[in-house]
N, C-alpha and C positions, 0 to 999 in steps of 0.2 A: 805389321812390319812388311815392307816391300823391298825386295832385293833383286837387282839385275845380275845375272850370272857373269856378264862381261863388263861389270863396273870395275874400272881400275882406280877411280878416285876414292871410293869407299869399297875396297876390294872384297868381293864375295867370299874369297877364301881366307880373308884376314891378312893383316900385315900393315904396312905404312899407309897412312891416309894422305891422299893427294900428294904423292911423293915427288913434288917438283924440286928438281935439283939433286935428288938422290940422297938427301941427308935425313930423311924420316922426321922432318922438323915439325910436323903436325901430329906426332904421336902415332900409336899403333892401335889396331882394333882386332878383336877376335873375329872368326868367320861368321857369315850370315847364319849358317846352320847351328853353330855353337851359341850364337845370340838367341836364336829360337829356343834351343834346348834350355838355356839359362832361364828364360821367361816361363817355359813350361814347368820347370822345377820350382821356380819361385811361386807360381800360381797353383801349385798342387796338381798339375796336369801331366806329369811325366808318363803315366800309364794310359793316357787317353788316346784312342785312335782318332785321327782327324777325319772330318768329312771333306772330301776333295772334289774339285771340279776344275775344268780347264776351258779356255776359250782362245780362239785365234782369228779375231775379226779382221785384222790387217796382216795379210800374208807377206807383205813387203818389209815388215820390221824384223827384229832379231829372231823372233820365234814365238812359241806358245806361252800363254799366261796361265799359271797354275795357282789355285787358291786352296789353302788348307785351313779349316776352321776347327779349333780345339775347344769344345764346349765345356762349360762349367760355371761356377759362381763368379769366377774371374777369368773370362775366356781369353784366348789368344787367337789372333787371325794372322796368318803368315802367307805372303805371296812370293812366289818365285817366278821371275820374268826371264825366261830362257833367251839368251843372246842379247839381252838389253844392257845398256850402259848406265850412266849416272843420272841422266835427265829424268825428271818425274814423268811417269806415264800419263799420256793424255790422248784423247781423240779430237780435242778441240784446239789445244795450244801446241802446234807442231813446231818442233825445234830441229834444225838441221843437224846432221851427223858431223862430228869432227873427231880428230884423233884423241882429244882429251876426254870428252864426255861420252863418246861412243854413240850407239844407235838408240834412239828413243823407242820405247814400247808404245804402240798406238792401239792396243786392244781395250784398255780401261781408262777411266778418268780417276787418277789417283786421289785428287783432292776430295772428290765426292765419296770415294770409298773410305777414306780416313774419317771424314765427318760423320758418315753413317755409323761407323764403329764407335766413335767417342760421344756423339751427341746425347745418347741416352744415359751416359755415365757421368756427365758433367755436374749434375745437381749435388752429388755426394762426394765429388772429387776432392774437395778441400775441407771436409767436415772433421777429419782427424789428422793431426800432424804426423809426419814420419817419426818412427820410434828412434830412440838413441842408437840402437843397433843398426837400424837402416841407414841413419846418417853416417855412422862409422864405416859401414860398408861402402857407401858412396864416396866418403872421404878417402878411404884406402885405394879404391879403384881410380879415382880422379888423379891422385898423385902418382900412382903406379904407372899410368900411361902418359905422364908428362904434364898434366894439368897444373896450373899455377894458382888458381883461385877457386874456392867453393863457398858460396854465400847463399843461404836459403832463408827466405822470408815466408812465414805462414800467417795469413790474415793480419798482415801489418807488423808482425813481430819477428825479429831475427832469431832463428833457432839454430843456425850454424854459420860460422864464419871462420875459415881457415885458409892458410896459404902454404905453398911449398914450391920447390923447383925454381927458386928465384923470384916468385911472386910476392907481392906485398900490397897493402892497402893504398900505397901511394906510388905504385908503378904504372907508368903510362902503358896502355895496351891498345893494340889494333882492334877496332870495332868490326872490321870487315862488313858483313851484310847488316850488322846492327846500325850502320850508317843510314840505311833506308828509313828507319823510324824517325831519325832526326831530320832528314831532308823533307819529310812530310810537314813537320813543324816549321821548318824554314820557309816552305812554300806559303803556309798560312800567314806567317809574320810578314813576309815580303809583300804578299798580296794585300794585307790589311793596311800597309803603309803606302801602297801605290807604286812600289818599286817595279812590280810586274803585274800583269793580269794573267790569271791561270790559263785562260784560253787564247792568250796572245802568242803568235808564232815566235819562237825564240830567235829566229833569224832577223826579226824586225829590229831589235835593239840590243841583242846580246851576241849570238853566234852568227855574225854577219857573213861568215864564210859560206853559209848555206843559202844565201839570198839568190844565188844563180842556179840553184837546184830546184826543179819544179816540184819534186816530192818532199825533200828534206825541208824546204821552206815552209811546209805545212805543219811541221812538228811543233806542238805547243808545250808550254811549261807543264800543263796538266798531263800531257802524254808522257813526258819524262818522269814525272812523279809517280805515275801509275804503271810505268814500264809497258806502255802501249805505243811507243814511238814508231815501231816497225823496223827499227834497226836490228841487225844481227846481234847475237849474244856477244858481249864485248870482253874478250879475254885475250891473253897472249899479245899484249900491246907493247910497243916500244916507247910510247909516250902519249901525251894528251892529244897529239894530232891523230893518233890511231882512233880515238873516239870520234873525232870530227870527220874522219874519212871512212868510217864504218859503212858497210853496204846496207841499203834499205831492202828488206826482204818481205815486208808486209805494208799495206796501206796504213799511214798514221792513224791511230785510234781504233784499228780493227782487231788487233790481236795482242794478247798479253804474253810476254816472254820475260821470265825472270832474268834480269840482266843488270848491266851497269848504268842504265838510264839515269838513276838518281845522281850518279857521279857527274854526268853531263849537266844535270840540272844545277848542281852546286857550282860547276865551272861557269855556266851561263849566268847564274845569279851574281857570282863574284864580279863579272864584267859590268854589272849594273850598280856596284857598290862604291864606285869612285875611289878605288885604292884600298878599301877595307876588305880583309879576307872574310870568307863566309864564317869561319870559326870565331873571329873577333866580333862579327855582327851578331851571331847567335849568343855568344857569351854576354855581350852588352845588353841585348834585348830580352833574353830569356833566362839564361843560366846564372849569371851573377846575382840577380835579385833573389835567386833560390840558394845562394851560397854554393854554387857549382862553378868552379873556376878553371878546370883543367882541360877543356876541350881544345884539341889541336886539329888543324886541317892538313892532312898529309898530301900536299900537292906534289907528289912524287911517285915513283914506281918501285916495286919490289918483286923480283921473279916474274917480271913482265905482266904484273897485275897492279891495278891502282891501289894505293894506300890512302883511303879517304880519312874519315874521322878516327881520332884516338883520344882516350881519356882514361882516368883511373876508374877501374871497374866498380868500386863501391859507390861511385856517384850515380850509377845506373839506378840504384834503389831510391835515392832521393827523388829523382825525376819520376821513376815508375810509381812510387807510392803516392806521390802528389797527383799524378795524372790519372791513374786508374783507380785508386782507392780513396784517397783523402784530399780532394782539391782544396779544402779549406786549410790544409797544413802550410800553405805558402804564406799565410798571414795577410792575405789580400794584396800581395805584391803584383799579381798578374791578372789580366782580363782573359780568363780561359774561354770565354764565350767566342772569341775570335776564331779559335781552332774549330769549334763546331760550325761556326758560320762559314768558314772557308773549306769545309769538307774533310778535315783531318780525321774525324771520327766516323766517317761514312764513305761509301762508294770506294773508288779506286785507291785513294790515299790511305784510307783506313786499312784496306787489304794489304797495302804495302807495309804499314806499321805492324800489323798483326803478324805478317809472315816473317818479318826479320828483326823486329826490335822490341815490341812491347812485351811479349812473353818473356824475353830475356831480362827486360828491365825489372820484372817482378821477382827475380830470384837474387837480388843483390840489395845491400843496405849500406848506408853511409857510416864511416867511422872517422875518427880523428877530428881535428879542429876545422870547423867549416871555413872554407876560403883558403886554407893553407895547403891543401892536397897538391902534391906534385910540383909546386913551383920551385922548391929548393932542389928537388932531385931531377927535374925535367932536363936541365942542361947537361947533367952528367950522363943521362941516357941517350940524348939526341945524337951525339957524335957516333955512337956505336949501333944505332938503330938499324941501319941497313944490313949489318952483318949479324945481327942478333937473332938467331933462329928461334929462341925461346919466345919471342914476341908473337910467333904464329901458333903457339899451342892454345 
């Protein structure tokens, strides 16, 4: 676990998550130290004294990086980043400070540290399913903090599916960063049909507003899919023009920054679709053959952030199971080789999917009658969506 002491979006001291608008609409969390203590107790390490170390390689960031290792058969590694905000710590991917995310810690490479901790434990990670009591604990916690859905799949079998706080199997939900996993697939589809070339500058035939900009005119579809466009992190926007007017802070293709680049990709692709929305295109080409029919493209904004794809959460499982576990389950309806051929399962697009979509896809499962989900209820949800805080839980 890694926590910045000055993180206001996932508050170090506990409280409302990313409390945009002041309504605590994303639920509440306990403090970073209480989270650490919970895991120590759960792993039988409550009385274990940690081995501690500290480093301060970059004296211009928020402060010292502190590492605490609690050794045991099920160890805990806890990092406290003094003065750091919400941005993942990195020495290579440098993200500018702003009032929302705070100061980035630049003493360690967070992704490498996380991988180092987990890689030796992945072999046995799925050998035993969670116990009934563990699932009950997860269920109780999820609904206590405002969660609407809990669906757990183990080795292709659903072992938990429950809803609360207004959630249901046919409720349209915001995918947020889960959108990134789908835009990778969109890129493969569009490239396979010749709508785009992944290394084609988007200004050439899509975002023509960038043609007069010497740097932005070099941004390609691949850059957007892999979040290496060089554009600043795209938040607090008043509309889609905010994406198009974003500042370029790195040379295109040189630096990865977790951002809204895939939303720009969807916007650019939509301009190549001759009047068809990206959701309709993906429904027609990929999802409907798999009996997935609820995808919506949120070409609108909520609390000054883009609302991209939305669908019924249980459909995540149908796609996730087919994609990652049982490709044969689609009954031969799709040519999955095109995704590998276009790079969806490797390099940058794969990183994009793993980071934001595919892990999530594996914890859900389809219920109800295939093809019927959400169509009857969607219209009654849509008029209240902008004001419905529950959709952001």
